C-alpha positions in Angstrom: 21.7 -25.0 -19.8 20.5 -26.6 -23.0 20.4 -24.7 -26.3 17.1 -24.0 -28.0 16.8 -25.4 -31.5 15.3 -22.8 -33.9 15.7 -21.8 -37.6 18.4 -19.3 -38.5 17.0 -15.8 -38.6 14.4 -16.6 -35.9 16.6 -16.4 -32.8 15.7 -14.0 -30.0 18.6 -11.7 -29.3 19.8 -9.5 -26.4 21.1 -7.1 -29.0 18.0 -5.0 -29.7 17.7 -1.7 -31.5 16.9 -0.1 -28.2 20.2 -1.4 -26.9 22.1 -0.3 -30.0 20.9 3.3 -29.6 20.9 3.4 -25.8 23.5 5.9 -24.7 25.4 5.4 -28.0 27.6 8.3 -29.1 29.9 8.9 -32.0 33.5 9.7 -31.0 35.8 11.9 -33.1 38.6 14.5 -33.2 40.5 13.9 -29.9 42.9 16.8 -29.0 45.2 18.0 -26.3 45.3 21.4 -24.8 48.1 21.3 -22.2 47.1 18.3 -20.0 43.4 18.8 -20.8 41.8 16.4 -23.3 39.1 17.3 -25.7 37.0 15.4 -28.2 33.7 15.5 -30.1 30.6 13.4 -29.3 27.9 12.9 -31.9 24.8 12.2 -29.9 21.8 10.5 -31.6 19.8 11.1 -28.5 20.2 14.9 -29.1 19.2 14.7 -32.8 22.8 13.9 -33.9 24.2 17.1 -32.3 28.0 17.3 -32.1 29.2 18.3 -28.6 32.8 19.3 -27.7 33.7 17.5 -24.4 36.6 18.3 -22.1 38.4 16.0 -19.7 40.5 17.6 -16.9 43.5 16.0 -15.3 41.3 15.5 -12.2 39.0 13.3 -14.3 36.1 15.7 -14.6 34.3 15.2 -17.9 32.5 18.4 -18.9 30.4 19.4 -21.9 31.6 22.6 -23.5 29.1 23.2 -26.3 25.8 24.9 -25.2 22.6 23.2 -26.3 21.8 25.7 -29.1 25.1 24.9 -30.8 26.3 22.0 -33.0 30.1 21.8 -33.5 30.0 20.5 -37.1 31.1 21.8 -40.5 29.9 21.2 -44.0 33.1 21.9 -45.9 33.2 19.1 -48.6 29.7 18.2 -47.2 31.4 15.5 -45.0 33.1 17.9 -42.7 35.6 17.0 -40.0 38.2 19.4 -38.5 35.4 21.4 -37.0 37.2 22.7 -33.9 40.5 23.5 -32.2 41.4 24.5 -28.7 44.2 26.7 -27.5 45.1 27.8 -23.9 41.6 27.1 -22.6 39.7 28.7 -25.5 37.7 26.6 -27.9 37.1 27.7 -31.5 34.5 25.8 -33.5 32.3 25.8 -36.6 28.6 26.0 -35.8 26.5 23.8 -38.1 23.4 26.0 -38.3 25.1 29.1 -39.7 28.6 27.9 -40.7 30.3 30.6 -38.6 33.3 30.1 -36.4 32.7 30.8 -32.7 35.0 31.5 -29.8 34.3 30.2 -26.4 36.7 30.9 -23.4 36.2 28.0 -21.0 39.4 27.9 -19.0 38.7 27.5 -15.2 35.0 27.6 -15.8 32.9 25.0 -13.9 30.0 25.1 -16.4 31.3 25.9 -19.9 27.9 25.5 -21.4 26.8 28.7 -19.6 29.5 30.6 -21.6 27.8 32.0 -24.7 30.1 31.4 -27.7 31.0 34.6 -29.6 30.9 34.5 -33.5 34.3 35.6 -35.0 33.5 35.2 -38.7 31.1 37.4 -40.6 27.6 36.4 -41.5 27.4 34.9 -45.0 27.5 31.8 -47.0 30.9 30.6 -45.9 32.1 27.3 -44.3 35.3 26.6 -42.4 37.3 23.6 -41.5 40.8 22.4 -40.3 41.1 25.2 -37.7 44.6 26.0 -36.5 45.7 28.7 -34.0 48.8 30.7 -34.9 49.7 31.9 -31.3 52.7 33.9 -32.4 50.6 36.2 -34.6 47.3 36.0 -32.7 45.3 34.5 -35.6 43.4 31.4 -36.7 44.4 29.6 -40.0 41.8 27.4 -41.7 40.2 26.2 -44.9 37.4 28.4 -46.1 34.7 27.3 -48.6 33.0 30.3 -50.1 29.4 29.7 -51.3 28.5 33.4 -51.6 28.7 33.6 -55.4 26.9 31.7 -58.2 28.6 28.6 -59.5 31.1 26.3 -57.8 32.2 27.3 -54.3 35.7 28.6 -54.0 38.1 27.0 -51.5 41.1 28.9 -50.1 43.5 28.8 -47.1 42.8 31.9 -45.0 43.9 33.5 -41.7 41.6 35.4 -39.4 42.9 38.0 -36.9 41.6 37.0 -33.5 41.7 40.6 -32.3 40.0 42.0 -35.4 37.9 39.3 -37.0 37.2 41.5 -40.0 40.9 41.3 -40.9 40.8 38.2 -43.1 43.8 37.3 -45.2 43.9 34.8 -48.1 47.1 32.8 -47.7 46.7 30.3 -50.6 44.4 30.2 -53.5 44.1 28.8 -57.0 43.7 25.1 -56.2 40.3 23.5 -56.2 40.8 22.1 -52.7 42.9 22.7 -49.6 43.5 20.7 -46.4 45.8 20.0 -43.5 47.5 23.4 -42.7 50.2 22.8 -40.1 52.7 25.2 -38.5 56.2 24.4 -37.4 56.6 24.8 -33.7 58.4 28.1 -34.0 55.7 29.4 -36.3 58.1 30.2 -39.1 56.9 27.7 -41.7 53.5 26.6 -42.9 52.7 23.4 -44.8 49.5 22.3 -46.4 48.1 20.0 -49.1 46.0 20.9 -52.1 44.6 19.2 -55.2 42.7 19.9 -58.4 39.7 18.5 -60.3 39.2 15.8 -61.3 41.4 14.2 -58.6 40.2 13.1 -55.3 42.6 13.4 -52.3 43.4 9.7 -52.5 44.3 10.0 -56.2 46.8 12.9 -56.3 47.6 15.8 -54.0 50.4 18.3 -53.7 52.4 19.1 -50.5 53.4 22.8 -50.2 55.6 24.6 -47.8 56.1 28.3 -47.3 58.0 30.7 -45.0 55.7 32.8 -42.8 56.6 36.4 -42.6 56.1 38.6 -39.5 53.0 40.2 -40.9 51.6 36.7 -41.6 52.0 36.6 -45.4 53.5 33.5 -47.1 56.9 33.7 -48.8 59.0 31.3 -50.9 56.1 28.9 -51.5 57.3 25.6 -52.8 55.8 22.3 -53.8 57.9 19.6 -52.1 56.0 16.4 -53.0 53.0 15.1 -54.6 51.3 15.4 -58.0 48.5 13.8 -60.0 49.7 10.3 -59.3 50.7 10.6 -55.6 48.5 11.0 -52.6 49.9 12.9 -49.6 48.4 12.5 -46.1 48.9 14.3 -42.8 51.9 16.6 -43.3 53.3 17.4 -39.9 56.4 19.1 -38.4 58.6 17.3 -35.9 59.8 19.1 -32.8 63.1 19.9 -34.5 61.3 21.4 -37.6 61.6 18.4 -40.0 58.6 17.9 -42.3 57.0 14.4 -42.1 54.2 13.1 -44.2 52.5 10.0 -45.5 52.7 9.2 -49.3 51.7 6.3 -51.6 54.4 7.0 -54.1 55.6 3.4 -53.7 52.1 1.8 -53.8 51.6 1.8 -50.0 50.8 4.8 -47.8 54.1 4.9 -46.0 55.9 7.5 -43.8 58.4 9.9 -45.4 60.3 13.0 -44.4 62.0 15.9 -46.1 65.7 16.2 -45.0 68.4 18.1 -46.8 65.9 18.9 -49.5 65.5 15.2 -50.2 62.5 13.0 -49.6 63.4 9.8 -47.7 61.3 6.9 -46.6 61.3 6.2 -42.9 60.4 2.5 -42.8 59.2 0.9 -46.1 56.4 -1.6 -45.3 53.6 -3.3 -47.3 51.1 -1.6 -45.0 49.0 1.6 -45.0 49.8 4.4 -42.6 47.3 6.7 -44.3 43.5 6.9 -44.9 41.2 8.3 -47.6 40.6 11.9 -46.7 36.8 12.0 -46.8 36.9 14.3 -43.8 39.3 16.8 -42.4 41.5 16.3 -39.3 42.6 12.7 -39.8 45.7 11.6 -38.0 47.7 8.3 -37.8 50.9 9.4 -36.2 52.4 11.9 -33.8 55.8 12.7 -32.2 57.0 11.3 -28.9 60.3 13.1 -29.3 62.5 14.6 -32.0 63.6 11.2 -33.2 60.7 8.9 -32.2 57.1 8.8 -33.2 54.0 6.8 -32.6 52.1 5.5 -35.6 49.1 3.4 -36.5 49.1 1.2 -39.7 46.9 -1.5 -41.2 47.8 -4.8 -42.9 45.1 -7.1 -44.3 42.4 -5.1 -42.7 43.9 -5.2 -39.2 45.4 -2.1 -37.5 48.4 -2.0 -35.2 50.0 0.7 -33.0 53.8 1.1 -32.9 56.7 3.4 -32.2 59.2 4.1 -34.9 62.7 5.4 -34.7 63.7 6.5 -38.2 67.4 6.6 -37.3 67.7 3.0 -36.1 64.9 1.7 -38.4 63.2 0.1 -35.5 59.4 -0.4 -35.6 58.1 -1.7 -32.3 54.5 -2.7 -32.0 52.4 -2.4 -28.9 50.7 -5.5 -27.6 47.1 -4.2 -27.6 43.8 -5.9 -28.2 42.6 -3.3 -30.6 42.3 -4.1 -34.3 41.2 -0.7 -35.5 43.0 2.5 -34.5 42.7 6.1 -35.7 43.0 9.7 -34.6 46.4 9.3 -33.0 47.5 12.4 -31.0 50.6 12.5 -28.8 51.5 14.7 -25.9 54.2 14.3 -23.1 54.7 10.6 -23.6 51.0 10.0 -23.7 49.0 8.8 -26.7 45.3 9.5 -27.4 43.5 7.4 -30.0 40.2 6.1 -31.1 40.4 2.3 -30.9 38.2 -0.8 -31.1 38.2 -4.5 -31.8 35.8 -7.2 -32.8 34.5 -7.4 -29.2 35.3 -3.9 -27.9 33.3 -0.9 -29.0 35.0 2.2 -30.3 36.5 4.1 -27.4 38.7 7.1 -26.7 41.8 5.5 -25.3 44.9 6.9 -23.5 48.2 5.0 -23.6 50.7 6.2 -20.9 54.1 5.3 -22.3 55.8 5.9 -18.9 53.6 3.6 -17.0 52.7 1.3 -19.8 49.0 1.6 -19.0 46.0 1.9 -21.2 42.9 3.8 -19.9 39.5 4.0 -21.6 38.5 7.6 -21.2 35.1 7.4 -23.0 33.3 4.5 -24.7 30.9 4.9 -27.6 28.5 2.8 -25.7 28.1 1.9 -22.0 26.4 -1.4 -22.6 28.0 -4.6 -21.2 27.4 -7.5 -23.6 27.9 -11.2 -22.9 30.5 -12.3 -25.5 28.3 -15.3 -26.1 26.2 -13.1 -28.3 29.1 -11.7 -30.3 30.3 -13.1 -33.7 34.0 -12.6 -34.1 34.8 -11.8 -37.7 37.3 -13.9 -39.8 39.4 -12.0 -42.3 38.9 -13.8 -45.6 40.5 -13.7 -49.1 38.4 -15.1 -51.9 38.9 -15.5 -55.7 37.2 -12.9 -58.0 37.4 -11.8 -61.6 40.6 -11.9 -63.7 42.3 -14.4 -61.5 42.6 -11.8 -58.7 41.6 -11.9 -55.0 39.3 -9.7 -52.9 38.9 -9.4 -49.2 36.3 -9.1 -46.5 35.3 -10.1 -43.0 33.0 -13.1 -42.5 30.7 -13.1 -39.5 29.1 -16.5 -38.8 25.8 -16.6 -36.8 26.4 -16.6 -33.1 24.0 -16.7 -30.1 24.8 -18.6 -27.0 21.2 -19.5 -26.5 20.4 -21.1 -29.9 21.5 -23.6 -32.4 19.9 -24.2 -35.8 18.7 -27.6 -37.2 21.5 -29.7 -38.5 20.2 -29.6 -42.1 19.9 -25.9 -42.3 22.4 -23.3 -43.4 22.1 -19.6 -42.4 20.9 -16.8 -44.7 23.6 -14.4 -45.7 23.6 -10.6 -45.7 26.4 -9.1 -47.8 27.4 -5.5 -46.8 28.9 -3.2 -49.4 30.5 -0.2 -47.7 30.1 3.4 -48.8 32.7 5.6 -50.4 33.4 3.7 -52.5 37.0 4.7 -51.7 36.8 3.6 -48.1 37.1 0.3 -46.1 35.2 -1.7 -43.6 37.0 -2.9 -40.5 36.8 -5.5 -37.8 35.5 -3.1 -35.2 32.7 -4.1 -33.0 29.6 -3.1 -35.0 26.4 -3.7 -33.1 24.4 -3.3 -36.3 26.2 -6.3 -37.7 25.8 -8.2 -34.4 22.1 -7.5 -34.5 22.0 -9.8 -37.6 24.4 -12.5 -36.5 22.8 -12.9 -33.1 19.5 -13.6 -34.8 21.0 -16.3 -37.0 22.1 -14.4 -40.1 25.7 -14.7 -41.5 27.3 -11.5 -42.6 30.0 -10.8 -45.2 31.4 -7.3 -45.0 33.3 -6.9 -48.2 36.4 -4.8 -48.9 36.0 -4.9 -52.7 38.5 -3.8 -55.2 38.8 0.0 -54.8 38.8 -0.2 -51.0 41.6 1.3 -49.0 44.0 -0.6 -46.8 45.5 -2.8 -49.5 47.7 -0.4 -51.4 47.3 2.0 -54.3 47.1 -0.7 -56.9 44.2 -2.4 -55.2 42.5 1.0 -54.7 42.8 1.8 -58.3 41.1 -1.4 -59.5 37.9 0.7 -59.4 39.2 3.4 -61.7 36.9 3.3 -64.7 35.2 0.2 -63.2 32.8 1.3 -60.6 29.7 -0.8 -60.8 31.8 -3.6 -62.3 34.7 -4.6 -59.9 32.9 -3.8 -56.7 29.8 -5.7 -57.7 31.8 -8.7 -58.9 33.6 -8.9 -55.6 30.4 -8.8 -53.6 28.9 -11.4 -55.9 31.9 -13.6 -55.8 32.3 -13.3 -52.0 28.7 -14.6 -51.6 29.3 -17.4 -54.1 32.5 -18.4 -52.3 30.7 -18.7 -48.9 27.9 -20.7 -50.5 30.4 -23.1 -52.2 32.1 -23.6 -48.9 28.8 -24.7 -47.4 28.9 -21.8 -44.9 25.6 -20.1 -46.0 22.4 -20.9 -47.8 22.9 -19.9 -51.5 19.2 -19.5 -52.0 18.8 -17.0 -49.2 21.4 -14.3 -49.8 20.7 -10.5 -49.6 22.9 -7.5 -50.1 22.7 -4.1 -48.5 24.7 -0.8 -48.6 24.6 2.9 -48.1 25.5 5.7 -50.4 28.1 4.3 -52.8 27.4 0.9 -51.2 23.8 1.4 -52.1 24.8 1.8 -55.7 26.8 -1.4 -55.5 23.8 -3.1 -54.0 21.4 -1.9 -56.7 23.9 -3.0 -59.5 24.3 -6.4 -57.9 20.5 -6.8 -57.8 20.0 -5.5 -61.4 22.9 -7.1 -63.3 23.2 -10.4 -61.4 20.8 -13.0 -60.1 22.8 -14.2 -57.0 20.9 -12.2 -54.4 17.2 -12.7 -53.6 16.7 -9.3 -51.9 18.4 -6.1 -51.0 18.4 -2.8 -49.1 19.6 0.5 -50.4 20.4 3.2 -48.0 20.5 6.6 -49.8 22.0 4.7 -52.7 22.7 5.9 -56.3 20.5 4.5 -59.1 21.2 7.1 -61.8 24.8 7.9 -62.4 24.0 10.6 -64.8 21.9 12.4 -62.3 24.7 12.1 -59.7 27.2 13.5 -62.1 25.0 16.6 -62.8 23.5 17.1 -59.3 26.1 16.8 -56.5 28.4 19.0 -54.5 31.9 20.3 -55.4 34.0 17.8 -53.6 32.6 14.8 -55.5 31.6 16.7 -58.7 34.4 15.1 -60.7 34.8 11.9 -58.7 33.0 9.9 -61.4 35.5 11.0 -64.0 37.9 8.5 -62.5 35.3 5.9 -61.4 33.3 5.8 -64.6 34.5 8.3 -67.3 34.5 12.1 -67.9 30.9 13.4 -68.4 29.3 14.0 -70.8 31.8 12.4 -73.1 31.3 9.0 -71.4 27.5 9.3 -71.2 26.9 5.9 -72.7 28.8 4.3 -69.8 26.8 6.2 -67.3 23.6 4.9 -68.8 24.9 1.4 -69.2 25.8 1.2 -65.5 22.8 2.9 -64.0 20.3 0.5 -62.5 17.4 2.9 -63.3 17.9 2.3 -67.0 17.8 -1.5 -66.7 15.0 -2.1 -64.3 13.6 -4.7 -66.7 16.3 -7.0 -65.4 15.3 -6.5 -61.8 13.2 -9.4 -60.4 13.7 -9.4 -56.6 12.3 -7.4 -53.6 14.1 -4.2 -52.5 13.7 -1.8 -49.6 14.9 1.8 -49.9 15.9 4.2 -47.0 16.3 7.9 -47.7 16.8 11.1 -45.9 14.8 13.9 -47.5 17.4 16.5 -46.8 20.2 14.6 -48.5 22.4 16.9 -50.7 24.9 14.2 -51.6 22.5 11.7 -53.1 19.2 13.6 -53.5 15.9 11.7 -52.8 15.0 11.7 -56.5 17.6 8.9 -56.9 15.5 6.5 -54.8 12.1 7.8 -55.9 12.7 7.1 -59.6 13.7 3.6 -58.8 10.8 3.0 -56.5 8.3 4.2 -59.1 9.8 1.9 -61.7 9.7 -1.2 -59.4 6.1 -0.4 -58.3 5.1 -0.2 -62.0 6.6 -3.7 -62.5 4.6 -5.1 -59.5 7.7 -6.1 -57.6 7.8 -6.1 -53.8 9.3 -2.7 -52.9 9.3 -0.5 -49.8 10.3 3.1 -49.5 11.1 4.5 -46.0 11.8 8.2 -45.8 13.1 10.4 -43.0 12.2 14.1 -43.3 14.8 15.2 -40.8 17.8 13.3 -42.1 20.6 14.2 -44.5 23.3 11.9 -46.0 23.5 9.2 -43.3 21.2 8.8 -40.4 22.1 10.5 -37.1 18.9 10.4 -35.0 18.3 7.6 -32.7 14.7 6.9 -33.6 15.5 6.8 -37.3 18.5 4.5 -36.8 16.2 2.1 -34.9 13.4 2.3 -37.5 15.7 1.6 -40.4 17.3 -1.5 -38.9 14.0 -3.0 -37.7 12.3 -2.4 -41.0 15.2 -4.0 -42.9 15.2 -7.0 -40.7 11.4 -7.5 -41.0 11.7 -7.1 -44.8 14.1 -10.0 -45.1 12.0 -12.1 -42.7 9.0 -11.7 -45.0 11.0 -12.2 -48.2 12.8 -15.4 -47.0 9.7 -16.7 -45.2 11.6 -17.1 -41.9 9.4 -18.4 -39.1 6.6 -19.5 -41.4 
């Protein structure tokens, strides 16, 4: 079969928006309950509703959450840790009212017919990181209290399951709490907490307390952490030893507390931790008292291994996956969410006894010919101050097409959100949508991204809008200099914080000829004064304390420098967004319209921060593509 010759960007592709949203689900929060397996599915086809799903040992896959319920929490706005399950009973936060519900589903053929029972009072409260204390018949969790004027109050509480009105505050005084975890005998509780202006990847404290018979905490003690140390996933081993992840030596490595001393398990220039944007994250679990399973990343690629701390042996599994998260271990069996450049995110079970890997649920059921898939190449490129930055380069790929010999592909640079986050090599059909049509894509892990150590992460301290933008610009220049892309047809796109990076790149540099901002920040001052508690002091570190550093906020806000903008931009915005309110986009659109620049503003009345509904996801991707086709004159 001969290849069709057609300009880059004009190729016909089997990866359509209908295909992308067809049967697609988000997968999160796998859990064990005995030999039953549970997880959450976010379903765009159901308006983004989160459904708890159960898989029995017989292989029956059963929805647990009735249609009127959505197992999601808004603690920290980003949520996570919205459910737990114990002995066949599910406890979950319902998105509509924020209350915790109990649903007994053991031995029930149709759990969705069981009406969940609310066990927390009505009121303006939110709950996350649910944990059952079976010894005392109660539920322990993080509560965010919005019932009073001013900033909401976060505490660690317990809730008597036999008398839900019996609510006990276990820990209070810190600005934030997360990761409560009980020792197996129920005698000790650990948790992490932190204070403004720190974010959890800046500095957290790890606390431990004895749990008395009446459930109160005694002998509370801070055992690790501080303003310059980030603690992740404290967890008790089967023999009652406390393990956790810390970046005290630059990398998020594994540690434990033994004989009142903190000892590293296996020092490695790799990350065993993640930025805690959501609750319930997990990268390791215990196979036995002296052996654990763990996931870690080096240079953007994740691996899965077993670790024996006594023998200092780290043994990696030979798996095809390059991104691994949500590791949960039970009876020599490992659950995880995993993906690779050619395999979509899936809930995977690894049986250590049989050495077998089974895919329990894939995020998409589509079967794609690999001839349409671009396999990303991890790249390192020079940036400012003699340093290097990182990313994944996706060349155009379509088995049916080739471009004219004299042509180079247009480039789309992706700046991820966060900004304290990271992109990965996971199969992303939204990226493949572009590459299969003849675009090249650079997905940048700019300075400030996670996965490359604390020092790399802290490059963004005081430098948001500078370092991230320079890395995106220099990545694009690097590819153009290598002759891999057309330097005259380069665009940049990003969402949330990535939208801010995008707008800065378009405002303060002239490298890109177009851009797309998804719910991006244009006015830092407005963001500093109009956002939620979790991020209310985030900019103290990224920019400067406000209002003392107001001049910097103005200097780095694209809205105040629109006279420097001279290229087309398309904006996408959810009108219910509480993280980056719509006025951020609207102000920018008005300014650009007044200048007579090409600008488009696409709104979704039923979306918040990030788009969850299938039709909206489809519309946004198609509109962005057509926008670049017009701007670059592709096909004319």
